[in-house]
Z-matrix of the N, CA and C atoms (Angstrom, degrees):
N
C 1 1.468
C 2 1.528 1 111.18
N 3 1.329 2 116.68 1 -43.23
C 4 1.465 3 120.15 2 179.65
C 5 1.525 4 110.29 3 -63.77
N 6 1.344 5 115.94 4 -42.24
C 7 1.466 6 119.74 5 179.19
C 8 1.530 7 111.00 6 -62.79
N 9 1.325 8 115.31 7 -38.54
C 10 1.465 9 119.67 8 178.66
C 11 1.530 10 110.42 9 -63.60
N 12 1.328 11 117.64 10 -42.77
C 13 1.466 12 121.16 11 179.90
C 14 1.516 13 111.46 12 -65.66
N 15 1.336 14 116.35 13 -38.20
C 16 1.468 15 120.45 14 177.43
C 17 1.522 16 109.98 15 -64.22
N 18 1.334 17 115.46 16 -45.50
C 19 1.467 18 120.15 17 178.73
C 20 1.525 19 110.97 18 -60.84
N 21 1.335 20 116.51 19 -42.24
C 22 1.464 21 120.99 20 179.75
C 23 1.523 22 110.86 21 -63.85
N 24 1.348 23 116.61 22 -41.87
C 25 1.462 24 120.46 23 179.38
C 26 1.520 25 111.24 24 -63.59
N 27 1.332 26 116.75 25 -44.04
C 28 1.466 27 120.45 26 179.51
C 29 1.523 28 110.42 27 -63.38
N 30 1.333 29 116.36 28 -41.22
C 31 1.466 30 120.40 29 179.20
C 32 1.525 31 111.10 30 -62.07
N 33 1.333 32 116.31 31 -41.84
C 34 1.469 33 120.38 32 178.41
C 35 1.526 34 110.64 33 -63.70
N 36 1.328 35 117.24 34 -42.45
C 37 1.464 36 120.92 35 -179.99
C 38 1.523 37 111.02 36 -65.43
N 39 1.324 38 116.93 37 -40.93
C 40 1.464 39 120.10 38 177.44
C 41 1.524 40 110.25 39 -61.42
N 42 1.337 41 116.16 40 -46.32
C 43 1.460 42 120.15 41 178.46
C 44 1.521 43 112.49 42 -60.54
N 45 1.336 44 116.17 43 -41.23
C 46 1.468 45 120.99 44 179.38
C 47 1.524 46 111.03 45 -61.75
N 48 1.336 47 117.45 46 -46.11
C 49 1.457 48 120.52 47 -177.32
C 50 1.528 49 111.38 48 -70.19
N 51 1.321 50 118.21 49 -34.93
C 52 1.461 51 120.43 50 177.02
C 53 1.523 52 110.24 51 -68.00
N 54 1.333 53 116.59 52 -39.75
C 55 1.461 54 120.41 53 176.45
C 56 1.533 55 110.48 54 -59.87
N 57 1.325 56 116.68 55 -42.99
C 58 1.464 57 120.71 56 -178.49
C 59 1.524 58 111.62 57 -63.97
N 60 1.335 59 117.16 58 -31.86
C 61 1.465 60 120.03 59 177.54
C 62 1.526 61 110.62 60 -57.93
N 63 1.326 62 115.82 61 -44.58
C 64 1.469 63 120.45 62 -174.85
C 65 1.525 64 112.86 63 -88.25
N 66 1.306 65 117.51 64 -7.17
C 67 1.462 66 121.38 65 179.24
C 68 1.527 67 109.27 66 -90.04
N 69 1.327 68 115.44 67 65.64
C 70 1.465 69 120.45 68 -174.64
C 71 1.525 70 111.46 69 -77.72
N 72 1.317 71 115.00 70 164.46
C 73 1.460 72 122.87 71 -178.14
C 74 1.533 73 109.21 72 -89.35
N 75 1.333 74 116.75 73 107.29
C 76 1.468 75 121.31 74 -177.31
C 77 1.524 76 112.98 75 -63.58
N 78 1.326 77 117.09 76 -26.36
C 79 1.465 78 121.08 77 -173.57
C 80 1.528 79 113.14 78 -106.54
N 81 1.303 80 117.30 79 10.18
C 82 1.467 81 120.17 80 -175.42
C 83 1.526 82 111.32 81 -68.00
N 84 1.317 83 115.22 82 138.43
C 85 1.462 84 122.22 83 172.52
C 86 1.528 85 107.65 84 -128.82
N 87 1.305 86 115.19 85 167.26
C 88 1.460 87 120.77 86 -176.12
C 89 1.523 88 111.53 87 -61.40
N 90 1.332 89 115.52 88 131.84
C 91 1.462 90 122.54 89 175.41
C 92 1.528 91 107.96 90 -111.51
N 93 1.333 92 117.12 91 132.09
C 94 1.459 93 121.01 92 -179.17
C 95 1.529 94 110.68 93 -109.78
N 96 1.320 95 115.38 94 135.79
C 97 1.458 96 122.02 95 177.12
C 98 1.523 97 108.79 96 -121.18
N 99 1.320 98 116.34 97 137.73
C 100 1.461 99 120.59 98 -178.42
C 101 1.528 100 112.65 99 -83.21
N 102 1.313 101 116.54 100 -13.67
C 103 1.463 102 120.12 101 177.24
C 104 1.524 103 108.83 102 -150.34
N 105 1.331 104 115.54 103 160.78
C 106 1.465 105 120.84 104 -175.04
C 107 1.519 106 110.31 105 -91.53
N 108 1.320 107 116.31 106 78.43
C 109 1.456 108 121.43 107 176.23
C 110 1.527 109 108.44 108 -85.60
N 111 1.319 110 116.94 109 117.49
C 112 1.463 111 121.26 110 -172.76
C 113 1.523 112 112.82 111 -59.87
N 114 1.328 113 117.79 112 -43.70
C 115 1.459 114 121.33 113 -178.50
C 116 1.530 115 110.97 114 -65.42
N 117 1.326 116 116.05 115 -43.76
C 118 1.466 117 119.93 116 -179.83
C 119 1.521 118 110.82 117 -65.62
N 120 1.321 119 116.95 118 -40.91
C 121 1.460 120 120.97 119 178.49
C 122 1.517 121 111.02 120 -61.32
N 123 1.320 122 117.59 121 -45.48
C 124 1.464 123 121.20 122 -178.76
C 125 1.523 124 111.96 123 -62.50
N 126 1.336 125 117.00 124 -37.10
C 127 1.463 126 119.89 125 178.34
C 128 1.520 127 111.26 126 -67.50
N 129 1.339 128 116.82 127 -41.46
C 130 1.462 129 120.42 128 -179.60
C 131 1.523 130 111.74 129 -71.19
N 132 1.320 131 117.55 130 -31.68
C 133 1.465 132 120.18 131 176.46
C 134 1.530 133 110.82 132 -62.71
N 135 1.324 134 116.98 133 -33.42
C 136 1.467 135 120.65 134 178.61
C 137 1.525 136 110.85 135 -65.22
N 138 1.330 137 117.33 136 -24.34
C 139 1.460 138 121.66 137 -179.51
C 140 1.525 139 111.92 138 -87.35
N 141 1.323 140 117.18 139 2.85
C 142 1.474 141 123.07 140 177.74
C 143 1.528 142 112.08 141 57.96
N 144 1.329 143 114.93 142 42.01
C 145 1.460 144 119.62 143 179.48
C 146 1.526 145 110.38 144 -102.58
N 147 1.331 146 117.83 145 144.50
C 148 1.463 147 119.09 146 168.51
C 149 1.524 148 109.33 147 -70.47
N 150 1.322 149 116.22 148 138.77
C 151 1.467 150 121.21 149 -176.90
C 152 1.524 151 109.78 150 -121.68
N 153 1.322 152 115.46 151 136.86
C 154 1.464 153 121.44 152 173.02
C 155 1.522 154 107.53 153 -115.04
N 156 1.336 155 115.99 154 115.14
C 157 1.463 156 121.45 155 -174.13
C 158 1.521 157 109.95 156 -103.16
N 159 1.324 158 116.02 157 122.22
C 160 1.460 159 121.79 158 174.40
C 161 1.535 160 109.27 159 -91.43
N 162 1.310 161 115.28 160 159.16
C 163 1.477 162 121.60 161 173.01
C 164 1.526 163 113.09 162 57.24
N 165 1.323 164 116.31 163 36.03
C 166 1.462 165 121.06 164 174.88
C 167 1.526 166 110.37 165 -115.90
N 168 1.325 167 116.71 166 -51.65
C 169 1.459 168 119.98 167 -177.24
C 170 1.515 169 114.89 168 -76.33
N 171 1.330 170 116.89 169 -10.18
C 172 1.470 171 119.82 170 -177.79
C 173 1.530 172 112.46 171 -115.54
N 174 1.334 173 116.69 172 25.89
C 175 1.463 174 120.68 173 -176.23
C 176 1.527 175 112.77 174 -72.20
N 177 1.327 176 117.42 175 -26.37
C 178 1.459 177 120.73 176 -174.27
C 179 1.525 178 110.59 177 -116.06
N 180 1.311 179 115.75 178 121.84
C 181 1.455 180 122.22 179 -175.07
C 182 1.521 181 112.42 180 -57.59
N 183 1.315 182 117.20 181 -33.00
C 184 1.471 183 120.56 182 -176.04
C 185 1.528 184 112.37 183 -63.60
N 186 1.346 185 117.39 184 -21.64
C 187 1.460 186 120.27 185 -179.86
C 188 1.524 187 113.00 186 -102.23
N 189 1.327 188 117.49 187 -3.28
C 190 1.459 189 120.32 188 -174.43
C 191 1.525 190 113.59 189 -82.54
N 192 1.329 191 117.18 190 -12.51
C 193 1.463 192 119.31 191 -178.89
C 194 1.520 193 112.51 192 -111.59
N 195 1.333 194 116.19 193 21.37
C 196 1.459 195 119.26 194 177.25
C 197 1.525 196 110.35 195 -68.22
N 198 1.291 197 117.19 196 141.76
C 199 1.459 198 123.74 197 176.89
C 200 1.521 199 107.52 198 -157.97
N 201 1.321 200 117.31 199 173.18
C 202 1.461 201 119.33 200 176.55
C 203 1.527 202 110.75 201 -60.79
N 204 1.334 203 116.48 202 -41.58
C 205 1.463 204 119.94 203 179.57
C 206 1.527 205 111.24 204 -62.08
N 207 1.325 206 116.78 205 -45.70
C 208 1.464 207 119.28 206 -177.74
C 209 1.529 208 111.58 207 -66.48
N 210 1.336 209 116.43 208 -43.42
C 211 1.461 210 119.04 209 178.77
C 212 1.522 211 111.11 210 -61.28
N 213 1.329 212 116.17 211 -40.21
C 214 1.462 213 120.23 212 179.45
C 215 1.528 214 111.08 213 -67.91
N 216 1.331 215 116.65 214 -41.91
C 217 1.471 216 120.05 215 179.53
C 218 1.527 217 111.64 216 -66.69
N 219 1.335 218 116.60 217 -36.87
C 220 1.469 219 120.84 218 -178.53
C 221 1.525 220 112.57 219 -77.82
N 222 1.348 221 115.87 220 -19.07
C 223 1.467 222 120.53 221 -178.10
C 224 1.527 223 109.61 222 -131.31
N 225 1.343 224 118.03 223 64.15
C 226 1.478 225 121.04 224 -175.21
C 227 1.529 226 111.50 225 -60.75
N 228 1.330 227 114.65 226 134.08
C 229 1.458 228 120.41 227 177.74
C 230 1.512 229 114.89 228 75.93
N 231 1.334 230 118.15 229 8.20
C 232 1.471 231 120.57 230 -175.67
C 233 1.532 232 110.39 231 -67.61
N 234 1.333 233 115.86 232 130.50
C 235 1.460 234 122.64 233 178.46
C 236 1.530 235 108.17 234 -111.69
N 237 1.328 236 115.42 235 131.67
C 238 1.463 237 121.73 236 -178.37
C 239 1.520 238 109.26 237 -101.89
N 240 1.323 239 115.40 238 126.50
C 241 1.470 240 120.04 239 173.44
C 242 1.512 241 107.99 240 -94.24
N 243 1.322 242 115.65 241 117.27
C 244 1.463 243 120.70 242 -177.54
C 245 1.518 244 109.31 243 -130.86
N 246 1.334 245 115.28 244 102.38
C 247 1.459 246 121.90 245 -178.64
C 248 1.540 247 109.43 246 57.12
N 249 1.329 248 118.30 247 -112.69
C 250 1.465 249 119.96 248 -176.55
C 251 1.520 250 113.27 249 -105.31
N 252 1.317 251 117.04 250 23.93
C 253 1.461 252 119.10 251 -179.78
C 254 1.515 253 110.49 252 -140.65
N 255 1.333 254 114.55 253 162.35
C 256 1.458 255 122.44 254 177.61
C 257 1.524 256 108.19 255 -122.90
N 258 1.337 257 115.83 256 132.60
C 259 1.460 258 121.83 257 -179.63
C 260 1.519 259 108.72 258 -128.51
N 261 1.321 260 116.17 259 140.30
C 262 1.458 261 119.07 260 172.99
C 263 1.520 262 108.48 261 -84.47
N 264 1.316 263 116.72 262 143.79
C 265 1.457 264 120.58 263 177.91
C 266 1.530 265 110.57 264 -62.09
N 267 1.323 266 115.73 265 -31.96
C 268 1.472 267 119.81 266 -179.27
C 269 1.527 268 112.07 267 -67.32
N 270 1.331 269 117.20 268 -22.16
C 271 1.472 270 119.08 269 -179.66
C 272 1.526 271 111.16 270 -64.49
N 273 1.348 272 117.44 271 -22.04
C 274 1.456 273 120.04 272 177.71
C 275 1.526 274 111.59 273 -78.15
N 276 1.313 275 116.10 274 -11.52
C 277 1.462 276 121.28 275 171.24
C 278 1.520 277 110.14 276 -89.28
N 279 1.324 278 116.74 277 -40.38
C 280 1.469 279 121.50 278 -171.34
C 281 1.526 280 113.66 279 -85.59
N 282 1.319 281 117.76 280 -36.80
C 283 1.465 282 120.56 281 -173.99
C 284 1.532 283 111.31 282 -82.61
N 285 1.345 284 116.32 283 154.06
C 286 1.458 285 121.64 284 177.72
C 287 1.527 286 111.82 285 -89.74
N 288 1.332 287 116.62 286 -30.05
C 289 1.459 288 121.32 287 -177.87
C 290 1.520 289 108.54 288 -135.88
N 291 1.330 290 116.68 289 113.61
C 292 1.461 291 120.90 290 -178.62
C 293 1.527 292 108.58 291 -161.85
N 294 1.317 293 116.51 292 152.69
C 295 1.460 294 118.40 293 -179.70
C 296 1.524 295 110.55 294 -149.07
N 297 1.314 296 113.91 295 155.42
C 298 1.461 297 124.02 296 172.55
C 299 1.519 298 105.27 297 -143.80
N 300 1.347 299 117.84 298 119.54
C 301 1.468 300 120.66 299 -170.88
C 302 1.521 301 111.60 300 -114.34
N 303 1.319 302 116.62 301 122.27
C 304 1.470 303 125.68 302 172.94
C 305 1.527 304 112.68 303 50.93
N 306 1.310 305 115.07 304 56.66
C 307 1.462 306 120.05 305 174.80
C 308 1.525 307 109.19 306 -80.99
N 309 1.338 308 116.97 307 133.96
C 310 1.466 309 120.07 308 -174.98
C 311 1.525 310 113.81 309 -96.61
N 312 1.345 311 117.32 310 6.25
C 313 1.465 312 120.44 311 179.43
C 314 1.530 313 113.53 312 -108.44
N 315 1.323 314 116.28 313 -22.31
C 316 1.470 315 120.32 314 -171.33
C 317 1.523 316 113.38 315 -62.97
N 318 1.318 317 116.85 316 -39.68
C 319 1.464 318 120.01 317 -177.41
C 320 1.521 319 110.68 318 -54.22
N 321 1.318 320 117.12 319 -47.48
C 322 1.465 321 120.93 320 -179.78
C 323 1.516 322 111.85 321 -73.41
N 324 1.329 323 116.70 322 -44.20
C 325 1.465 324 118.98 323 -174.43
C 326 1.525 325 112.45 324 -68.38
N 327 1.336 326 117.19 325 -26.44
C 328 1.465 327 120.73 326 177.82
C 329 1.529 328 112.11 327 -97.33
N 330 1.335 329 116.04 328 7.48
C 331 1.478 330 122.99 329 175.24
C 332 1.537 331 111.82 330 59.56
N 333 1.322 332 115.15 331 47.33
C 334 1.463 333 120.81 332 -179.85
C 335 1.530 334 112.61 333 -112.58
N 336 1.310 335 117.23 334 12.42
C 337 1.460 336 120.51 335 -177.01
C 338 1.534 337 112.08 336 -60.65
N 339 1.329 338 117.15 337 -36.17
C 340 1.466 339 120.00 338 179.61
C 341 1.519 340 111.38 339 -60.40
N 342 1.335 341 116.70 340 -40.49
C 343 1.467 342 121.00 341 177.35
C 344 1.523 343 110.09 342 -62.02
N 345 1.320 344 117.43 343 -46.67
C 346 1.458 345 121.05 344 -178.94
C 347 1.532 346 111.17 345 -65.11
N 348 1.310 347 116.75 346 -38.30
C 349 1.466 348 120.28 347 177.36
C 350 1.526 349 111.30 348 -61.67
N 351 1.332 350 116.57 349 -38.74
C 352 1.469 351 121.11 350 178.79
C 353 1.534 352 110.64 351 -64.65
N 354 1.334 353 117.03 352 -39.09
C 355 1.458 354 121.40 353 179.34
C 356 1.525 355 110.13 354 -67.29
N 357 1.315 356 115.93 355 -40.34
C 358 1.466 357 121.32 356 -174.65
C 359 1.533 358 112.80 357 -73.00
N 360 1.320 359 117.06 358 -32.07
C 361 1.464 360 120.96 359 -169.66
C 362 1.533 361 114.82 360 -52.81
N 363 1.358 362 121.56 361 -47.30
C 364 1.470 363 119.57 362 -177.39
C 365 1.528 364 113.52 363 -65.47
N 366 1.340 365 117.77 364 -13.60
C 367 1.462 366 121.56 365 -175.80
C 368 1.531 367 112.87 366 -103.85
N 369 1.305 368 117.52 367 -11.39
C 370 1.463 369 119.34 368 -171.79
C 371 1.522 370 111.99 369 -73.70
N 372 1.338 371 114.83 370 153.03
C 373 1.463 372 121.22 371 176.11
C 374 1.524 373 108.13 372 -139.29
N 375 1.323 374 115.73 373 169.61
C 376 1.458 375 120.65 374 -175.06
C 377 1.521 376 113.38 375 -71.16
N 378 1.336 377 117.95 376 -18.29
C 379 1.469 378 118.77 377 -178.01
C 380 1.526 379 112.66 378 -102.31
N 381 1.328 380 117.39 379 2.44
C 382 1.459 381 119.39 380 179.20
C 383 1.526 382 111.18 381 -74.92
N 384 1.330 383 115.10 382 149.28
C 385 1.460 384 121.42 383 178.11
C 386 1.527 385 108.45 384 -154.44
N 387 1.321 386 115.42 385 178.58
C 388 1.469 387 121.46 386 177.17
C 389 1.533 388 111.43 387 55.33
N 390 1.310 389 116.26 388 48.45
C 391 1.464 390 121.81 389 179.45
C 392 1.526 391 109.84 390 -78.98
N 393 1.338 392 116.49 391 133.70
C 394 1.461 393 121.65 392 179.98
C 395 1.519 394 110.20 393 -136.35
N 396 1.340 395 115.39 394 140.37
C 397 1.455 396 122.41 395 178.02
C 398 1.531 397 109.94 396 -112.00
N 399 1.350 398 115.98 397 137.23
C 400 1.462 399 121.50 398 -179.87
C 401 1.526 400 109.67 399 -133.35
N 402 1.333 401 115.30 400 155.71
C 403 1.466 402 120.58 401 173.84
C 404 1.520 403 109.85 402 -134.25
N 405 1.331 404 115.07 403 142.16
C 406 1.462 405 122.24 404 173.81
C 407 1.523 406 108.75 405 -121.36
N 408 1.326 407 116.21 406 133.61
C 409 1.469 408 122.80 407 174.38
C 410 1.521 409 107.17 408 -115.26
N 411 1.330 410 116.84 409 121.96
C 412 1.459 411 120.49 410 -174.21
C 413 1.525 412 109.97 411 -133.91
N 414 1.322 413 115.57 412 132.55
C 415 1.456 414 120.22 413 179.28
C 416 1.521 415 109.15 414 -137.55
N 417 1.327 416 116.60 415 137.49
C 418 1.452 417 120.72 416 -171.75
C 419 1.518 418 109.75 417 81.99
N 420 1.345 419 116.71 418 -165.21
C 421 1.459 420 118.94 419 -179.94
C 422 1.526 421 109.60 420 -81.83
N 423 1.333 422 115.61 421 127.05
C 424 1.456 423 121.95 422 176.61
C 425 1.519 424 108.87 423 -140.90
N 426 1.322 425 115.79 424 140.36
C 427 1.456 426 121.62 425 177.39
C 428 1.521 427 107.41 426 -136.78
N 429 1.341 428 116.59 427 114.52
C 430 1.465 429 118.75 428 -178.77
C 431 1.526 430 109.11 429 -79.30
N 432 1.317 431 118.29 430 153.87
C 433 1.467 432 120.56 431 178.17
C 434 1.524 433 111.42 432 -66.02
N 435 1.317 434 115.90 433 158.58
C 436 1.457 435 121.55 434 175.25
C 437 1.529 436 109.33 435 -56.78
N 438 1.330 437 115.56 436 129.83
C 439 1.461 438 121.68 437 -174.95
C 440 1.521 439 109.43 438 -129.00
N 441 1.336 440 116.62 439 139.69
C 442 1.462 441 120.30 440 175.97
C 443 1.521 442 109.79 441 -104.20
N 444 1.327 443 115.72 442 133.06
C 445 1.456 444 120.12 443 176.93
C 446 1.525 445 109.15 444 -78.37
N 447 1.321 446 116.68 445 117.01
C 448 1.461 447 121.91 446 179.49
C 449 1.521 448 111.71 447 -111.80
N 450 1.323 449 116.28 448 25.06
C 451 1.463 450 121.20 449 179.67
C 452 1.526 451 109.50 450 -124.20
N 453 1.317 452 116.10 451 151.98
C 454 1.462 453 120.00 452 -179.01
C 455 1.513 454 112.59 453 -59.88
N 456 1.330 455 116.43 454 -35.55
C 457 1.461 456 120.86 455 178.92
C 458 1.516 457 109.37 456 -128.70
N 459 1.325 458 115.75 457 130.36
C 460 1.465 459 120.64 458 175.16
C 461 1.524 460 108.14 459 -141.23
N 462 1.316 461 116.37 460 116.32
C 463 1.463 462 122.12 461 -179.54
C 464 1.514 463 109.85 462 -115.15
N 465 1.326 464 115.58 463 138.55
C 466 1.466 465 122.17 464 175.45
C 467 1.525 466 107.39 465 -119.76
N 468 1.317 467 116.08 466 121.81
C 469 1.464 468 122.02 467 -174.47
C 470 1.518 469 109.54 468 -120.12
N 471 1.332 470 116.29 469 121.54
C 472 1.463 471 120.60 470 176.64
C 473 1.524 472 108.78 471 -81.13
N 474 1.316 473 116.02 472 102.77
C 475 1.462 474 121.19 473 -177.42
C 476 1.526 475 111.36 474 -79.33
N 477 1.330 476 116.28 475 -39.49
C 478 1.466 477 121.04 476 -178.03
C 479 1.520 478 108.37 477 -150.37
N 480 1.335 479 116.63 478 144.21
C 481 1.459 480 120.89 479 178.26
C 482 1.513 481 111.39 480 77.59
N 483 1.331 482 115.45 481 -148.72
C 484 1.450 483 120.27 482 -179.39
C 485 1.525 484 110.43 483 -152.58
N 486 1.325 485 114.83 484 162.40
C 487 1.458 486 120.28 485 177.76
C 488 1.518 487 108.65 486 -151.38
N 489 1.321 488 115.50 487 163.56
C 490 1.460 489 121.80 488 174.65
C 491 1.522 490 107.87 489 -110.59
N 492 1.330 491 115.46 490 123.20
C 493 1.460 492 120.71 491 -179.02
C 494 1.527 493 108.91 492 -112.94
N 495 1.332 494 115.20 493 135.86
C 496 1.461 495 121.79 494 175.06
C 497 1.519 496 108.08 495 -112.87
N 498 1.338 497 115.62 496 120.58
C 499 1.468 498 123.08 497 -178.10
C 500 1.527 499 109.39 498 -105.35
N 501 1.341 500 115.87 499 137.89
C 502 1.456 501 119.88 500 -176.68
C 503 1.531 502 110.81 501 -127.35
N 504 1.322 503 114.96 502 123.13
C 505 1.445 504 120.81 503 173.83
C 506 1.538 505 108.67 504 -64.07
N 507 1.340 506 118.60 505 140.51
C 508 1.472 507 120.33 506 -179.75
C 509 1.522 508 114.45 507 -57.16
N 510 1.319 509 118.41 508 -18.56
C 511 1.462 510 119.64 509 178.96
C 512 1.532 511 111.80 510 -64.74
N 513 1.348 512 116.99 511 -16.50
C 514 1.467 513 121.16 512 179.35
C 515 1.528 514 112.45 513 -96.95
N 516 1.316 515 117.21 514 11.35
C 517 1.473 516 120.04 515 -172.44
C 518 1.523 517 112.24 516 -56.04
N 519 1.313 518 117.95 517 -45.66
C 520 1.464 519 119.94 518 -178.14
C 521 1.528 520 111.88 519 -69.55
N 522 1.330 521 117.43 520 -21.16
C 523 1.466 522 121.17 521 -179.62
C 524 1.533 523 112.49 522 -80.89
N 525 1.330 524 116.87 523 -23.31
C 526 1.460 525 118.89 524 -169.00
C 527 1.522 526 114.72 525 -117.67
N 528 1.322 527 118.33 526 -16.63
C 529 1.459 528 119.44 527 -176.66
C 530 1.528 529 111.51 528 -67.06
N 531 1.342 530 114.97 529 141.91
C 532 1.469 531 123.25 530 176.53
C 533 1.527 532 113.23 531 62.01
N 534 1.339 533 115.51 532 32.00
C 535 1.461 534 120.93 533 176.27
C 536 1.523 535 109.57 534 -125.57
N 537 1.324 536 116.05 535 159.19
C 538 1.456 537 120.71 536 177.89
C 539 1.522 538 110.27 537 -68.66
N 540 1.338 539 115.34 538 152.06
C 541 1.467 540 119.76 539 -178.21
C 542 1.521 541 112.76 540 -55.35
N 543 1.337 542 117.06 541 -41.94
C 544 1.466 543 119.74 542 -177.30
C 545 1.527 544 112.79 543 -65.80
N 546 1.327 545 116.77 544 -23.44
C 547 1.460 546 120.55 545 -179.32
C 548 1.524 547 112.56 546 -76.91
N 549 1.316 548 117.14 547 -23.57
C 550 1.470 549 119.74 548 -170.29
C 551 1.523 550 113.90 549 -108.43
N 552 1.311 551 117.55 550 -0.87
C 553 1.469 552 119.95 551 -176.50
C 554 1.525 553 112.57 552 -56.57
N 555 1.328 554 117.06 553 -32.05
C 556 1.464 555 120.61 554 -176.41
C 557 1.524 556 112.71 555 -65.05
N 558 1.339 557 117.39 556 -19.10
C 559 1.462 558 120.79 557 179.35
C 560 1.534 559 112.91 558 -90.23
N 561 1.330 560 116.98 559 -7.24
C 562 1.456 561 120.22 560 -172.04
C 563 1.520 562 114.26 561 -103.12
N 564 1.310 563 114.52 562 165.28
C 565 1.465 564 122.61 563 170.53
C 566 1.528 565 106.90 564 -96.26
N 567 1.325 566 116.65 565 116.63
C 568 1.465 567 121.62 566 -177.10
C 569 1.525 568 109.94 567 -86.09
N 570 1.326 569 115.55 568 132.64
C 571 1.458 570 121.80 569 -179.81
C 572 1.518 571 108.57 570 -128.74
N 573 1.320 572 116.43 571 125.91
C 574 1.464 573 120.80 572 173.32
C 575 1.526 574 107.39 573 -88.43
N 576 1.310 575 114.95 574 104.83
C 577 1.467 576 120.46 575 -176.25
C 578 1.524 577 108.65 576 -91.62
N 579 1.325 578 115.93 577 111.72
C 580 1.457 579 121.07 578 179.52
C 581 1.525 580 110.10 579 -107.57
N 582 1.304 581 115.68 580 169.62
C 583 1.460 582 121.70 581 -171.65
C 584 1.528 583 112.20 582 -53.71
N 585 1.329 584 116.22 583 127.25
C 586 1.454 585 122.50 584 177.65
C 587 1.512 586 115.17 585 98.17
N 588 1.338 587 117.71 586 -17.11
C 589 1.463 588 120.34 587 -179.71
C 590 1.527 589 110.72 588 -77.15
N 591 1.329 590 115.72 589 147.44
C 592 1.461 591 122.18 590 179.16
C 593 1.524 592 108.19 591 -126.87
N 594 1.326 593 116.27 592 126.79
C 595 1.461 594 122.27 593 -179.85
C 596 1.525 595 110.08 594 -110.99
N 597 1.328 596 116.56 595 130.24
C 598 1.455 597 122.43 596 173.62
C 599 1.525 598 108.58 597 -101.07
N 600 1.332 599 116.02 598 119.66
C 601 1.467 600 122.25 599 -178.90
C 602 1.527 601 108.34 600 -98.86
N 603 1.335 602 119.09 601 119.72
C 604 1.471 603 120.07 602 -179.34
C 605 1.531 604 111.70 603 -63.33
N 606 1.322 605 115.70 604 152.63
C 607 1.454 606 120.72 605 177.62
C 608 1.536 607 109.21 606 -61.14
N 609 1.333 608 115.75 607 142.45
C 610 1.462 609 126.14 608 -177.89
C 611 1.528 610 113.18 609 80.84
N 612 1.323 611 118.95 610 -16.57
C 613 1.457 612 119.94 611 177.17
C 614 1.527 613 109.76 612 -71.68
N 615 1.329 614 115.97 613 154.76
C 616 1.456 615 122.13 614 178.63
C 617 1.530 616 109.82 615 -113.45
N 618 1.310 617 115.33 616 157.57
C 619 1.458 618 119.87 617 -177.70
C 620 1.524 619 109.92 618 -159.95
N 621 1.307 620 114.87 619 159.35
C 622 1.466 621 120.98 620 162.72
C 623 1.521 622 107.46 621 -146.98
N 624 1.322 623 117.05 622 158.24
C 625 1.452 624 118.67 623 175.97
C 626 1.519 625 111.27 624 -132.13
N 627 1.328 626 113.48 625 152.03
C 628 1.459 627 122.21 626 -179.83
C 629 1.524 628 109.52 627 -121.95
N 630 1.319 629 116.12 628 146.08
C 631 1.461 630 121.48 629 173.02
C 632 1.519 631 108.28 630 -133.89
N 633 1.316 632 116.93 631 148.95
C 634 1.465 633 119.47 632 177.72
C 635 1.523 634 112.21 633 -132.10
N 636 1.320 635 116.83 634 15.96
C 637 1.461 636 120.84 635 176.86
C 638 1.523 637 107.32 636 -147.65
N 639 1.318 638 117.25 637 -132.30
C 640 1.460 639 120.57 638 177.46
C 641 1.527 640 108.97 639 -101.57
N 642 1.326 641 114.93 640 134.58
C 643 1.467 642 119.13 641 -176.30
C 644 1.523 643 110.08 642 -150.02
N 645 1.334 644 115.70 643 134.03
C 646 1.459 645 122.27 644 172.25
C 647 1.521 646 107.03 645 -121.84
N 648 1.321 647 115.96 646 122.17
C 649 1.458 648 121.95 647 -174.29
C 650 1.526 649 109.54 648 -123.77
N 651 1.328 650 115.75 649 133.44
C 652 1.458 651 121.45 650 173.04
C 653 1.518 652 109.77 651 -106.22
N 654 1.333 653 116.74 652 144.30
C 655 1.459 654 121.40 653 176.68
C 656 1.525 655 109.47 654 -133.26
N 657 1.327 656 114.81 655 142.29
C 658 1.460 657 122.41 656 -179.90
C 659 1.514 658 108.33 657 -127.08
N 660 1.321 659 116.56 658 130.83
C 661 1.453 660 121.79 659 177.46
C 662 1.525 661 109.68 660 -127.08
N 663 1.322 662 116.45 661 144.40
C 664 1.471 663 120.20 662 171.87
C 665 1.519 664 109.58 663 -155.36
N 666 1.332 665 115.14 664 156.32
C 667 1.459 666 122.84 665 176.52
C 668 1.530 667 107.71 666 -114.52
N 669 1.322 668 116.74 667 -168.11
C 670 1.460 669 119.06 668 168.19
C 671 1.524 670 109.03 669 -126.95
N 672 1.313 671 116.72 670 172.60
C 673 1.461 672 120.87 671 -173.31
C 674 1.529 673 112.78 672 -60.90
N 675 1.328 674 117.34 673 -24.39
C 676 1.461 675 120.65 674 -175.97
C 677 1.531 676 112.61 675 -92.93
N 678 1.337 677 117.95 676 -14.90
C 679 1.467 678 120.54 677 -177.08
C 680 1.521 679 113.51 678 -117.74
N 681 1.319 680 117.89 679 -6.86
C 682 1.464 681 120.07 680 -170.10
C 683 1.521 682 112.33 681 -60.26
N 684 1.320 683 118.27 682 -41.41
C 685 1.468 684 120.01 683 179.50
C 686 1.525 685 110.16 684 -68.79
N 687 1.318 686 116.27 685 -47.35
C 688 1.459 687 120.83 686 -179.45
C 689 1.527 688 111.93 687 -59.40
N 690 1.337 689 115.96 688 -47.03
C 691 1.464 690 119.76 689 -176.98
C 692 1.514 691 112.84 690 -63.33
N 693 1.313 692 117.47 691 -31.15
C 694 1.459 693 120.03 692 -173.77
C 695 1.529 694 113.97 693 -95.47
N 696 1.340 695 117.28 694 1.60
C 697 1.462 696 119.29 695 174.09
C 698 1.524 697 112.39 696 -116.78
N 699 1.319 698 117.58 697 -12.63
C 700 1.472 699 118.84 698 -178.03
C 701 1.526 700 112.12 699 -81.65
């Protein structure tokens, strides 16, 4: 009987958290914070709002001068394994047009985990799990495909350079799916992401970003104990 009640309670909690994922805020607009106050961030996350955090990604001087040249100089001869290809880190210095999107090994191999941990800390909670760190290196013009956030937490951090991000409320899903990026920009909230800024993308929201110069972007994703299975199979 006790086991049955425990199972029933867990099932109810799982259902509640899955329901909350899809119960998005139809009227949400971008909220900007000048500092990463953990309590304030947690309250705004409950409102399913996209958040732009200032003075978070640039808190430590040692990370403020990162660039393709510096990464290459600090890691001579470094080869990046990305899916079915191998790229040298120096190629991002030499080439005019090159990209690497959401690599899950670079953060550790370039010894940047401390930076990512600092970004993640104001957003973490006791029930979060399945935390993953990614890095994108982009040079020249690049436009990633429209992507939907299917995780409870998704952070985009401009480590170096700048990018333009277009955020889309799920209420526009039928207007933007299966269309070119240029066709759907009018439905999105445009954000100029400059070095040090951190953007929190609410679950179920869609986004894409464009770069036209040099850009290094970090991304952090996590689920919670009640949604981790659902989020990773849907």
